[in-house]
Steps between C-alpha positions, in 0.01 A plus 500: 500500500151426368459876436804496275320251276202728446261253648193688620470507876137372495636174354761447778441232771619685818647305789359563849844440656774537240838363599682787343407854402624440143228237430168609656310305230504150356690520170284590203777398260817293493684785333602701812704211635662438160582868461652507845718197412586666170610818688723297723659342189548838328658642817756215478582599138303228322477581133242245400230349738215266436271435800173296520255420781178301539286579806175626644368853451201666666246759392164629608199544267129519538474134592766520777869397522640300214805277533667393174815332389719704260819458308713809458831591345747788478755509216777762524794578279640322206449128438871439448762583766737789410796270436314305231534618144132444428261797452448723802147593393248570772278191456299496817167587350546247219608231753191571709272467191674174405462352848128586514444378145662164584297475825177576318555298184210262445260700725201577280348847468799702627536856354794731527391864520626841602161581663432409867121510454230654719582288802863607495772299673644592834818692449466549127659849529827344609580435129655748261229617256576352159655188652184369674363168384211321658413138431126442514261212474141575404408621845812606690860614493726205561830695499671830449851574383704797397790726599482635853400864500811723538358684809458163677848384388641821648306441822637152526847627404520261203498746216845435352325260255129466406370198694236286324234351732215259465236341725271214407197390699546118509156432652323683220723315255406173650130589474551606141686188410253260665198360319171695568 
C-alpha cells in the first residue's frame, strides 16, 4: 500500500517480521488506512464520506528513523446528501482548504504554495497536478492537500468521485507554533 502512495522505497521503515504481507513497512502516511476505509464505504454505496485520523507515521532519512504525529483527512462526494435540495457541488477540496485554514489560523509565518520545494514531501505525486497545495513555514512543509491522482483513485477503486485528501504534520506545527 505504501507503493500506491508514491513514497520512495528508501524512505520506508521495513519491519523485520511483518504480521501480514500487505504491510511489510511501518506506515509512511495515514492516507492508506483512510483510503481503505473510503473504499469500504464506496463499496457499500456511500455517496458522501468524510474521514479523519490522527496517528503516528514513520520515515527514514539521513539521520535515521523519524516518528511523527500526523492528522489526515479524506473528503469524498458532495457535502449535502442526495435527498437534500442544497447544491450537489463537489466541495471536497474547498472543505479540505477550510479545515486546514481553520487549524492553522493564528500560526505565524505560514505560506500556502503550489510548490513542494527542493526537499519535497513524501508522496507528493499522489495529488492531481493543478490541485496540489503545500502549506509551508520558513523551513519546512507542514501539510499537503489536493485531489487524489486519478491513477491512484482507480487503484483504490474509489474513482467514481474525485476524493480530496490532506495530511498535516502536527509535530512540525507544534514546533512552528511554539516560541523559539
